[in-house]
TORKOL-4160 file (C-alpha; in steps of 0.2 Angstrom, whole numbers, padded with zeros to 4 digits, m for minus):
420
<pt num="1" X="m0047" Y="0179" Z="0193"/>
<pt num="2" X="m0033" Y="0192" Z="0185"/>
<pt num="3" X="m0038" Y="0209" Z="0184"/>
<pt num="4" X="m0027" Y="0221" Z="0172"/>
<pt num="5" X="m0033" Y="0238" Z="0162"/>
<pt num="6" X="m0046" Y="0235" Z="0148"/>
<pt num="7" X="m0035" Y="0242" Z="0135"/>
<pt num="8" X="m0021" Y="0229" Z="0138"/>
<pt num="9" X="m0034" Y="0216" Z="0138"/>
<pt num="10" X="m0040" Y="0221" Z="0122"/>
<pt num="11" X="m0022" Y="0222" Z="0114"/>
<pt num="12" X="m0021" Y="0203" Z="0120"/>
<pt num="13" X="m0038" Y="0197" Z="0113"/>
<pt num="14" X="m0034" Y="0204" Z="0095"/>
<pt num="15" X="m0017" Y="0197" Z="0096"/>
<pt num="16" X="m0023" Y="0180" Z="0100"/>
<pt num="17" X="m0037" Y="0181" Z="0086"/>
<pt num="18" X="m0025" Y="0188" Z="0074"/>
<pt num="19" X="m0014" Y="0174" Z="0076"/>
<pt num="20" X="m0028" Y="0161" Z="0074"/>
<pt num="21" X="m0033" Y="0169" Z="0060"/>
<pt num="22" X="m0015" Y="0169" Z="0051"/>
<pt num="23" X="m0012" Y="0151" Z="0056"/>
<pt num="24" X="m0029" Y="0147" Z="0047"/>
<pt num="25" X="m0025" Y="0157" Z="0032"/>
<pt num="26" X="m0007" Y="0152" Z="0029"/>
<pt num="27" X="m0001" Y="0134" Z="0027"/>
<pt num="28" X="0015" Y="0130" Z="0035"/>
<pt num="29" X="0029" Y="0127" Z="0019"/>
<pt num="30" X="0044" Y="0120" Z="0029"/>
<pt num="31" X="0051" Y="0109" Z="0013"/>
<pt num="32" X="0051" Y="0106" Z="m0004"/>
<pt num="33" X="0041" Y="0090" Z="m0006"/>
<pt num="34" X="0024" Y="0093" Z="m0013"/>
<pt num="35" X="0011" Y="0080" Z="m0012"/>
<pt num="36" X="0014" Y="0076" Z="m0031"/>
<pt num="37" X="0031" Y="0075" Z="m0029"/>
<pt num="38" X="0030" Y="0063" Z="m0013"/>
<pt num="39" X="0021" Y="0050" Z="m0023"/>
<pt num="40" X="0031" Y="0052" Z="m0038"/>
<pt num="41" X="0046" Y="0050" Z="m0027"/>
<pt num="42" X="0038" Y="0033" Z="m0018"/>
<pt num="43" X="0034" Y="0025" Z="m0035"/>
<pt num="44" X="0052" Y="0028" Z="m0039"/>
<pt num="45" X="0061" Y="0022" Z="m0024"/>
<pt num="46" X="0052" Y="0013" Z="m0015"/>
<pt num="47" X="0060" Y="m0005" Z="m0013"/>
<pt num="48" X="0045" Y="m0015" Z="m0011"/>
<pt num="49" X="0041" Y="m0009" Z="m0028"/>
<pt num="50" X="0056" Y="m0014" Z="m0035"/>
<pt num="51" X="0055" Y="m0031" Z="m0028"/>
<pt num="52" X="0038" Y="m0034" Z="m0035"/>
<pt num="53" X="0045" Y="m0027" Z="m0052"/>
<pt num="54" X="0059" Y="m0040" Z="m0051"/>
<pt num="55" X="0047" Y="m0054" Z="m0047"/>
<pt num="56" X="0038" Y="m0048" Z="m0063"/>
<pt num="57" X="0053" Y="m0049" Z="m0073"/>
<pt num="58" X="0057" Y="m0067" Z="m0067"/>
<pt num="59" X="0040" Y="m0072" Z="m0072"/>
<pt num="60" X="0042" Y="m0067" Z="m0090"/>
<pt num="61" X="0059" Y="m0074" Z="m0090"/>
<pt num="62" X="0052" Y="m0091" Z="m0084"/>
<pt num="63" X="0038" Y="m0090" Z="m0097"/>
<pt num="64" X="0051" Y="m0092" Z="m0111"/>
<pt num="65" X="0055" Y="m0110" Z="m0109"/>
<pt num="66" X="0036" Y="m0116" Z="m0102"/>
<pt num="67" X="0032" Y="m0123" Z="m0118"/>
<pt num="68" X="0049" Y="m0129" Z="m0124"/>
<pt num="69" X="0054" Y="m0147" Z="m0127"/>
<pt num="70" X="0065" Y="m0155" Z="m0113"/>
<pt num="71" X="0083" Y="m0155" Z="m0118"/>
<pt num="72" X="0089" Y="m0170" Z="m0126"/>
<pt num="73" X="0097" Y="m0186" Z="m0117"/>
<pt num="74" X="0113" Y="m0193" Z="m0120"/>
<pt num="75" X="0115" Y="m0211" Z="m0116"/>
<pt num="76" X="0131" Y="m0221" Z="m0114"/>
<pt num="77" X="0132" Y="m0239" Z="m0110"/>
<pt num="78" X="0140" Y="m0256" Z="m0111"/>
<pt num="79" X="0129" Y="m0269" Z="m0116"/>
<pt num="80" X="0129" Y="m0288" Z="m0116"/>
<pt num="81" X="0146" Y="m0291" Z="m0106"/>
<pt num="82" X="0148" Y="m0308" Z="m0101"/>
<pt num="83" X="0150" Y="m0311" Z="m0082"/>
<pt num="84" X="0150" Y="m0329" Z="m0081"/>
<pt num="85" X="0155" Y="m0345" Z="m0094"/>
<pt num="86" X="0168" Y="m0348" Z="m0105"/>
<pt num="87" X="0168" Y="m0329" Z="m0111"/>
<pt num="88" X="0168" Y="m0320" Z="m0094"/>
<pt num="89" X="0176" Y="m0305" Z="m0094"/>
<pt num="90" X="0182" Y="m0304" Z="m0113"/>
<pt num="91" X="0176" Y="m0289" Z="m0123"/>
<pt num="92" X="0180" Y="m0298" Z="m0138"/>
<pt num="93" X="0174" Y="m0316" Z="m0138"/>
<pt num="94" X="0157" Y="m0314" Z="m0136"/>
<pt num="95" X="0148" Y="m0307" Z="m0152"/>
<pt num="96" X="0134" Y="m0297" Z="m0142"/>
<pt num="97" X="0146" Y="m0286" Z="m0132"/>
<pt num="98" X="0145" Y="m0269" Z="m0137"/>
<pt num="99" X="0149" Y="m0251" Z="m0131"/>
<pt num="100" X="0134" Y="m0240" Z="m0136"/>
<pt num="101" X="0131" Y="m0222" Z="m0137"/>
<pt num="102" X="0113" Y="m0214" Z="m0141"/>
<pt num="103" X="0102" Y="m0199" Z="m0141"/>
<pt num="104" X="0084" Y="m0200" Z="m0134"/>
<pt num="105" X="0072" Y="m0185" Z="m0135"/>
<pt num="106" X="0055" Y="m0185" Z="m0125"/>
<pt num="107" X="0040" Y="m0176" Z="m0134"/>
<pt num="108" X="0026" Y="m0171" Z="m0121"/>
<pt num="109" X="0009" Y="m0171" Z="m0128"/>
<pt num="110" X="0004" Y="m0154" Z="m0137"/>
<pt num="111" X="m0010" Y="m0150" Z="m0125"/>
<pt num="112" X="0002" Y="m0153" Z="m0110"/>
<pt num="113" X="0015" Y="m0140" Z="m0116"/>
<pt num="114" X="m0001" Y="m0127" Z="m0121"/>
<pt num="115" X="m0005" Y="m0130" Z="m0104"/>
<pt num="116" X="0011" Y="m0126" Z="m0097"/>
<pt num="117" X="0012" Y="m0110" Z="m0108"/>
<pt num="118" X="m0004" Y="m0105" Z="m0100"/>
<pt num="119" X="0003" Y="m0108" Z="m0082"/>
<pt num="120" X="0016" Y="m0098" Z="m0086"/>
<pt num="121" X="0006" Y="m0083" Z="m0092"/>
<pt num="122" X="m0006" Y="m0084" Z="m0078"/>
<pt num="123" X="0010" Y="m0085" Z="m0066"/>
<pt num="124" X="0016" Y="m0068" Z="m0075"/>
<pt num="125" X="m0002" Y="m0062" Z="m0072"/>
<pt num="126" X="0000" Y="m0066" Z="m0054"/>
<pt num="127" X="0017" Y="m0057" Z="m0052"/>
<pt num="128" X="0010" Y="m0042" Z="m0062"/>
<pt num="129" X="m0006" Y="m0041" Z="m0050"/>
<pt num="130" X="0005" Y="m0040" Z="m0036"/>
<pt num="131" X="0014" Y="m0026" Z="m0043"/>
<pt num="132" X="m0002" Y="m0016" Z="m0045"/>
<pt num="133" X="m0007" Y="m0021" Z="m0027"/>
<pt num="134" X="0009" Y="m0015" Z="m0020"/>
<pt num="135" X="0010" Y="0000" Z="m0030"/>
<pt num="136" X="m0006" Y="0005" Z="m0025"/>
<pt num="137" X="m0002" Y="0002" Z="m0007"/>
<pt num="138" X="0013" Y="0013" Z="m0007"/>
<pt num="139" X="0004" Y="0027" Z="m0015"/>
<pt num="140" X="m0008" Y="0027" Z="m0002"/>
<pt num="141" X="0003" Y="0025" Z="0012"/>
<pt num="142" X="0014" Y="0040" Z="0005"/>
<pt num="143" X="m0001" Y="0051" Z="0002"/>
<pt num="144" X="m0007" Y="0048" Z="0019"/>
<pt num="145" X="0008" Y="0052" Z="0028"/>
<pt num="146" X="0011" Y="0067" Z="0017"/>
<pt num="147" X="m0007" Y="0072" Z="0023"/>
<pt num="148" X="m0004" Y="0068" Z="0040"/>
<pt num="149" X="0014" Y="0078" Z="0040"/>
<pt num="150" X="0003" Y="0093" Z="0032"/>
<pt num="151" X="m0010" Y="0096" Z="0043"/>
<pt num="152" X="0001" Y="0090" Z="0059"/>
<pt num="153" X="0012" Y="0104" Z="0054"/>
<pt num="154" X="m0001" Y="0116" Z="0052"/>
<pt num="155" X="m0008" Y="0113" Z="0070"/>
<pt num="156" X="0009" Y="0113" Z="0077"/>
<pt num="157" X="0011" Y="0129" Z="0070"/>
<pt num="158" X="m0005" Y="0136" Z="0077"/>
<pt num="159" X="m0001" Y="0130" Z="0094"/>
<pt num="160" X="0015" Y="0139" Z="0095"/>
<pt num="161" X="0007" Y="0155" Z="0088"/>
<pt num="162" X="m0006" Y="0152" Z="0102"/>
<pt num="163" X="0007" Y="0150" Z="0116"/>
<pt num="164" X="0017" Y="0164" Z="0109"/>
<pt num="165" X="0002" Y="0176" Z="0112"/>
<pt num="166" X="0002" Y="0173" Z="0129"/>
<pt num="167" X="0018" Y="0185" Z="0132"/>
<pt num="168" X="0006" Y="0200" Z="0133"/>
<pt num="169" X="m0005" Y="0191" Z="0148"/>
<pt num="170" X="0011" Y="0186" Z="0157"/>
<pt num="171" X="0019" Y="0204" Z="0155"/>
<pt num="172" X="0001" Y="0211" Z="0162"/>
<pt num="173" X="0000" Y="0199" Z="0176"/>
<pt num="174" X="0019" Y="0205" Z="0180"/>
<pt num="175" X="0014" Y="0221" Z="0182"/>
<pt num="176" X="m0002" Y="0220" Z="0191"/>
<pt num="177" X="0008" Y="0209" Z="0204"/>
<pt num="178" X="0021" Y="0222" Z="0204"/>
<pt num="179" X="0007" Y="0236" Z="0207"/>
<pt num="180" X="m0001" Y="0226" Z="0220"/>
<pt num="181" X="m0019" Y="0226" Z="0211"/>
<pt num="182" X="m0017" Y="0206" Z="0208"/>
<pt num="183" X="m0017" Y="0191" Z="0220"/>
<pt num="184" X="m0001" Y="0181" Z="0219"/>
<pt num="185" X="m0012" Y="0165" Z="0214"/>
<pt num="186" X="m0016" Y="0174" Z="0198"/>
<pt num="187" X="0001" Y="0174" Z="0192"/>
<pt num="188" X="m0001" Y="0155" Z="0188"/>
<pt num="189" X="m0014" Y="0157" Z="0176"/>
<pt num="190" X="m0003" Y="0160" Z="0160"/>
<pt num="191" X="0009" Y="0146" Z="0165"/>
<pt num="192" X="m0006" Y="0135" Z="0167"/>
<pt num="193" X="m0012" Y="0140" Z="0150"/>
<pt num="194" X="0006" Y="0136" Z="0144"/>
<pt num="195" X="0006" Y="0119" Z="0152"/>
<pt num="196" X="m0011" Y="0114" Z="0142"/>
<pt num="197" X="m0004" Y="0120" Z="0127"/>
<pt num="198" X="0014" Y="0112" Z="0130"/>
<pt num="199" X="0004" Y="0095" Z="0132"/>
<pt num="200" X="m0006" Y="0096" Z="0114"/>
<pt num="201" X="0011" Y="0101" Z="0107"/>
<pt num="202" X="0020" Y="0086" Z="0114"/>
<pt num="203" X="0004" Y="0076" Z="0107"/>
<pt num="204" X="0005" Y="0085" Z="0089"/>
<pt num="205" X="0025" Y="0085" Z="0087"/>
<pt num="206" X="0023" Y="0065" Z="0089"/>
<pt num="207" X="0010" Y="0066" Z="0077"/>
<pt num="208" X="0022" Y="0075" Z="0065"/>
<pt num="209" X="0038" Y="0065" Z="0069"/>
<pt num="210" X="0027" Y="0048" Z="0065"/>
<pt num="211" X="0021" Y="0055" Z="0049"/>
<pt num="212" X="0039" Y="0061" Z="0043"/>
<pt num="213" X="0046" Y="0045" Z="0048"/>
<pt num="214" X="0032" Y="0035" Z="0037"/>
<pt num="215" X="0035" Y="0047" Z="0022"/>
<pt num="216" X="0054" Y="0044" Z="0023"/>
<pt num="217" X="0052" Y="0026" Z="0022"/>
<pt num="218" X="0042" Y="0027" Z="0006"/>
<pt num="219" X="0050" Y="0041" Z="m0003"/>
<pt num="220" X="0069" Y="0039" Z="0005"/>
<pt num="221" X="0071" Y="0056" Z="0010"/>
<pt num="222" X="0079" Y="0056" Z="0027"/>
<pt num="223" X="0070" Y="0073" Z="0032"/>
<pt num="224" X="0054" Y="0075" Z="0021"/>
<pt num="225" X="0045" Y="0091" Z="0023"/>
<pt num="226" X="0027" Y="0094" Z="0016"/>
<pt num="227" X="0024" Y="0109" Z="0006"/>
<pt num="228" X="0012" Y="0116" Z="m0007"/>
<pt num="229" X="m0005" Y="0114" Z="m0006"/>
<pt num="230" X="m0016" Y="0098" Z="0000"/>
<pt num="231" X="m0022" Y="0088" Z="m0014"/>
<pt num="232" X="m0039" Y="0092" Z="m0019"/>
<pt num="233" X="m0047" Y="0075" Z="m0024"/>
<pt num="234" X="m0065" Y="0072" Z="m0031"/>
<pt num="235" X="m0075" Y="0058" Z="m0025"/>
<pt num="236" X="m0088" Y="0052" Z="m0039"/>
<pt num="237" X="m0097" Y="0036" Z="m0031"/>
<pt num="238" X="m0105" Y="0032" Z="m0047"/>
<pt num="239" X="m0088" Y="0030" Z="m0056"/>
<pt num="240" X="m0079" Y="0022" Z="m0042"/>
<pt num="241" X="m0093" Y="0007" Z="m0040"/>
<pt num="242" X="m0092" Y="0005" Z="m0060"/>
<pt num="243" X="m0074" Y="0003" Z="m0058"/>
<pt num="244" X="m0074" Y="m0010" Z="m0044"/>
<pt num="245" X="m0069" Y="m0025" Z="m0055"/>
<pt num="246" X="m0053" Y="m0016" Z="m0062"/>
<pt num="247" X="m0046" Y="m0015" Z="m0044"/>
<pt num="248" X="m0029" Y="m0023" Z="m0041"/>
<pt num="249" X="m0037" Y="m0035" Z="m0028"/>
<pt num="250" X="m0048" Y="m0041" Z="m0040"/>
<pt num="251" X="m0035" Y="m0043" Z="m0054"/>
<pt num="252" X="m0024" Y="m0052" Z="m0043"/>
<pt num="253" X="m0038" Y="m0064" Z="m0039"/>
<pt num="254" X="m0042" Y="m0066" Z="m0057"/>
<pt num="255" X="m0024" Y="m0070" Z="m0060"/>
<pt num="256" X="m0024" Y="m0084" Z="m0047"/>
<pt num="257" X="m0040" Y="m0091" Z="m0055"/>
<pt num="258" X="m0030" Y="m0090" Z="m0070"/>
<pt num="259" X="m0017" Y="m0101" Z="m0063"/>
<pt num="260" X="m0030" Y="m0114" Z="m0055"/>
<pt num="261" X="m0038" Y="m0116" Z="m0073"/>
<pt num="262" X="m0022" Y="m0120" Z="m0081"/>
<pt num="263" X="m0019" Y="m0132" Z="m0068"/>
<pt num="264" X="m0034" Y="m0140" Z="m0074"/>
<pt num="265" X="m0028" Y="m0139" Z="m0091"/>
<pt num="266" X="m0012" Y="m0148" Z="m0087"/>
<pt num="267" X="m0021" Y="m0162" Z="m0076"/>
<pt num="268" X="m0031" Y="m0165" Z="m0091"/>
<pt num="269" X="m0016" Y="m0166" Z="m0102"/>
<pt num="270" X="m0009" Y="m0179" Z="m0092"/>
<pt num="271" X="m0023" Y="m0191" Z="m0100"/>
<pt num="272" X="m0015" Y="m0189" Z="m0115"/>
<pt num="273" X="0001" Y="m0200" Z="m0119"/>
<pt num="274" X="0019" Y="m0192" Z="m0120"/>
<pt num="275" X="0031" Y="m0201" Z="m0132"/>
<pt num="276" X="0049" Y="m0201" Z="m0132"/>
<pt num="277" X="0062" Y="m0206" Z="m0148"/>
<pt num="278" X="0080" Y="m0213" Z="m0146"/>
<pt num="279" X="0093" Y="m0218" Z="m0157"/>
<pt num="280" X="0107" Y="m0229" Z="m0151"/>
<pt num="281" X="0123" Y="m0235" Z="m0161"/>
<pt num="282" X="0133" Y="m0250" Z="m0154"/>
<pt num="283" X="0151" Y="m0253" Z="m0156"/>
<pt num="284" X="0157" Y="m0272" Z="m0157"/>
<pt num="285" X="0173" Y="m0281" Z="m0161"/>
<pt num="286" X="0176" Y="m0279" Z="m0180"/>
<pt num="287" X="0174" Y="m0296" Z="m0183"/>
<pt num="288" X="0156" Y="m0295" Z="m0178"/>
<pt num="289" X="0151" Y="m0278" Z="m0185"/>
<pt num="290" X="0143" Y="m0263" Z="m0176"/>
<pt num="291" X="0124" Y="m0261" Z="m0172"/>
<pt num="292" X="0112" Y="m0247" Z="m0174"/>
<pt num="293" X="0094" Y="m0244" Z="m0165"/>
<pt num="294" X="0080" Y="m0234" Z="m0165"/>
<pt num="295" X="0065" Y="m0235" Z="m0153"/>
<pt num="296" X="0050" Y="m0226" Z="m0148"/>
<pt num="297" X="0041" Y="m0225" Z="m0131"/>
<pt num="298" X="0023" Y="m0220" Z="m0127"/>
<pt num="299" X="0015" Y="m0218" Z="m0110"/>
<pt num="300" X="m0001" Y="m0227" Z="m0106"/>
<pt num="301" X="m0012" Y="m0217" Z="m0096"/>
<pt num="302" X="m0023" Y="m0233" Z="m0093"/>
<pt num="303" X="m0030" Y="m0231" Z="m0075"/>
<pt num="304" X="m0036" Y="m0213" Z="m0077"/>
<pt num="305" X="m0049" Y="m0217" Z="m0064"/>
<pt num="306" X="m0037" Y="m0220" Z="m0050"/>
<pt num="307" X="m0023" Y="m0207" Z="m0056"/>
<pt num="308" X="m0027" Y="m0192" Z="m0068"/>
<pt num="309" X="m0046" Y="m0192" Z="m0064"/>
<pt num="310" X="m0045" Y="m0187" Z="m0045"/>
<pt num="311" X="m0030" Y="m0172" Z="m0049"/>
<pt num="312" X="m0043" Y="m0166" Z="m0062"/>
<pt num="313" X="m0056" Y="m0164" Z="m0049"/>
<pt num="314" X="m0044" Y="m0158" Z="m0038"/>
<pt num="315" X="m0038" Y="m0144" Z="m0048"/>
<pt num="316" X="m0056" Y="m0140" Z="m0053"/>
<pt num="317" X="m0062" Y="m0138" Z="m0035"/>
<pt num="318" X="m0047" Y="m0127" Z="m0033"/>
<pt num="319" X="m0052" Y="m0117" Z="m0049"/>
<pt num="320" X="m0071" Y="m0115" Z="m0043"/>
<pt num="321" X="m0066" Y="m0111" Z="m0024"/>
<pt num="322" X="m0056" Y="m0096" Z="m0034"/>
<pt num="323" X="m0071" Y="m0088" Z="m0042"/>
<pt num="324" X="m0080" Y="m0090" Z="m0025"/>
<pt num="325" X="m0066" Y="m0081" Z="m0016"/>
<pt num="326" X="m0067" Y="m0068" Z="m0029"/>
<pt num="327" X="m0086" Y="m0065" Z="m0027"/>
<pt num="328" X="m0081" Y="m0064" Z="m0009"/>
<pt num="329" X="m0068" Y="m0051" Z="m0013"/>
<pt num="330" X="m0081" Y="m0040" Z="m0024"/>
<pt num="331" X="m0094" Y="m0040" Z="m0011"/>
<pt num="332" X="m0082" Y="m0035" Z="0003"/>
<pt num="333" X="m0075" Y="m0020" Z="m0007"/>
<pt num="334" X="m0092" Y="m0013" Z="m0012"/>
<pt num="335" X="m0097" Y="m0014" Z="0006"/>
<pt num="336" X="m0081" Y="m0006" Z="0010"/>
<pt num="337" X="m0083" Y="0007" Z="m0002"/>
<pt num="338" X="m0100" Y="0009" Z="0003"/>
<pt num="339" X="m0094" Y="0011" Z="0022"/>
<pt num="340" X="m0080" Y="0024" Z="0016"/>
<pt num="341" X="m0090" Y="0035" Z="0007"/>
<pt num="342" X="m0104" Y="0036" Z="0022"/>
<pt num="343" X="m0088" Y="0040" Z="0032"/>
<pt num="344" X="m0084" Y="0053" Z="0019"/>
<pt num="345" X="m0101" Y="0061" Z="0019"/>
<pt num="346" X="m0101" Y="0063" Z="0038"/>
<pt num="347" X="m0084" Y="0071" Z="0039"/>
<pt num="348" X="m0089" Y="0084" Z="0025"/>
<pt num="349" X="m0103" Y="0088" Z="0035"/>
<pt num="350" X="m0095" Y="0090" Z="0050"/>
<pt num="351" X="m0082" Y="0101" Z="0042"/>
<pt num="352" X="m0095" Y="0111" Z="0033"/>
<pt num="353" X="m0103" Y="0113" Z="0049"/>
<pt num="354" X="m0088" Y="0118" Z="0058"/>
<pt num="355" X="m0083" Y="0132" Z="0044"/>
<pt num="356" X="m0100" Y="0138" Z="0043"/>
<pt num="357" X="m0107" Y="0138" Z="0060"/>
<pt num="358" X="m0095" Y="0134" Z="0074"/>
<pt num="359" X="m0079" Y="0144" Z="0070"/>
<pt num="360" X="m0090" Y="0160" Z="0064"/>
<pt num="361" X="m0101" Y="0158" Z="0081"/>
<pt num="362" X="m0086" Y="0156" Z="0091"/>
<pt num="363" X="m0077" Y="0171" Z="0083"/>
<pt num="364" X="m0092" Y="0182" Z="0085"/>
<pt num="365" X="m0095" Y="0177" Z="0103"/>
<pt num="366" X="m0077" Y="0181" Z="0106"/>
<pt num="367" X="m0079" Y="0197" Z="0098"/>
<pt num="368" X="m0094" Y="0201" Z="0108"/>
<pt num="369" X="m0086" Y="0196" Z="0124"/>
<pt num="370" X="m0071" Y="0207" Z="0121"/>
<pt num="371" X="m0081" Y="0222" Z="0117"/>
<pt num="372" X="m0092" Y="0218" Z="0134"/>
<pt num="373" X="m0074" Y="0217" Z="0143"/>
<pt num="374" X="m0069" Y="0233" Z="0136"/>
<pt num="375" X="m0087" Y="0243" Z="0143"/>
<pt num="376" X="m0083" Y="0234" Z="0158"/>
<pt num="377" X="m0098" Y="0222" Z="0158"/>
<pt num="378" X="m0088" Y="0206" Z="0158"/>
<pt num="379" X="m0073" Y="0200" Z="0170"/>
<pt num="380" X="m0056" Y="0195" Z="0161"/>
<pt num="381" X="m0056" Y="0177" Z="0164"/>
<pt num="382" X="m0074" Y="0175" Z="0155"/>
<pt num="383" X="m0065" Y="0185" Z="0140"/>
<pt num="384" X="m0050" Y="0173" Z="0139"/>
<pt num="385" X="m0060" Y="0158" Z="0140"/>
<pt num="386" X="m0071" Y="0164" Z="0126"/>
<pt num="387" X="m0055" Y="0169" Z="0115"/>
<pt num="388" X="m0047" Y="0151" Z="0119"/>
<pt num="389" X="m0065" Y="0143" Z="0113"/>
<pt num="390" X="m0061" Y="0152" Z="0098"/>
<pt num="391" X="m0044" Y="0143" Z="0096"/>
<pt num="392" X="m0052" Y="0127" Z="0099"/>
<pt num="393" X="m0065" Y="0129" Z="0086"/>
<pt num="394" X="m0052" Y="0133" Z="0076"/>
<pt num="395" X="m0040" Y="0117" Z="0079"/>
<pt num="396" X="m0056" Y="0106" Z="0078"/>
<pt num="397" X="m0060" Y="0115" Z="0060"/>
<pt num="398" X="m0042" Y="0110" Z="0055"/>
<pt num="399" X="m0044" Y="0092" Z="0062"/>
<pt num="400" X="m0061" Y="0090" Z="0052"/>
<pt num="401" X="m0053" Y="0096" Z="0036"/>
<pt num="402" X="m0039" Y="0084" Z="0039"/>
<pt num="403" X="m0051" Y="0071" Z="0042"/>
<pt num="404" X="m0059" Y="0075" Z="0025"/>
<pt num="405" X="m0043" Y="0075" Z="0016"/>
<pt num="406" X="m0039" Y="0057" Z="0022"/>
<pt num="407" X="m0055" Y="0050" Z="0016"/>
<pt num="408" X="m0052" Y="0059" Z="0000"/>
<pt num="409" X="m0036" Y="0051" Z="m0004"/>
<pt num="410" X="m0038" Y="0033" Z="0004"/>
<pt num="411" X="m0055" Y="0032" Z="m0007"/>
<pt num="412" X="m0049" Y="0039" Z="m0023"/>
<pt num="413" X="m0033" Y="0028" Z="m0023"/>
<pt num="414" X="m0041" Y="0014" Z="m0016"/>
<pt num="415" X="m0055" Y="0013" Z="m0028"/>
<pt num="416" X="m0052" Y="0022" Z="m0042"/>
<pt num="417" X="m0037" Y="0032" Z="m0051"/>
<pt num="418" X="m0030" Y="0046" Z="m0042"/>
<pt num="419" X="m0034" Y="0063" Z="m0048"/>
<pt num="420" X="m0024" Y="0078" Z="m0038"/>
């Protein structure tokens, strides 16, 4: 164990305590991207959101023509052209031969046109619901990435300050070695502490880099930096449970159910006949005179039991399955909300325990051991370990604060409206 003057050790312990306190009290502000700015930037720049918006615009455009009549048909023909007998091959000797031109228009039954309009409206609902779901996903991932980057940078800064505080210890050990009052092996202790801090710093640097990459993905900022204060999100279980049915996941399922119900209407509309009107003008040899024709065609759905009814039953089954799926999704969301609230309550309790008990006890113990060392009642190694224990308690409290922030962000954005 390294032995050094008590006055130098006291300065070292006070230096470590001061750096820990400053790291805990002052957040790192390395860049211009606040939490609110990050979320807004992601909402404006995320390519996936632009893709969903384009899909919604396409669905609205398609709905314009959903219940319109089909385009009319131009009919051109040659009728009654003789291919055998004495008039074979002649356009003029047979009084039935004529060139025809006509127009026809199909009129789907009104129920089918209304069902197609309902189907198009349901498709718009699906596209809008998809946009809502993706928007919430983007906001959630952006918020979590910002929180991870914010707390990761704070923990990284705290480790840097702790590493810098070991310089006094290194200087003291060097002086003790030069005077012959310390064993050569004791010179390794500062390096061992630095190596342990370097390992933790490497891990935290990777966490920061990953969070920055995630944030860059959604915001488009190539090198985002978290600044400002973390979001203060209130979690109201009663309000969140009351708003379950308005969540994007259930709205998306409601849109899918609407599509299935529109398909049922379309299948039922097939039991009603469509009809078609056609007008034809026939040009013949002048000696015979021209001819005009008008006709109406009507579908005859006479075998519904083998054709339309099975399709109706299939569509109704799909619609019923969609309603069961909605209830399953709702129950899953309620159960997941309860689980997330339980985790949040646990993390809040752990954070309070760290702030109110663990950190104060570690700080008080470090102060007592520092005083004991100053009075010659405790060796340096024990005093340093107590001070490093305070550092661990501070880091753990910061970890617990990050857990609470992640919970609040995830619960508020996933199950309710975000209120930073």
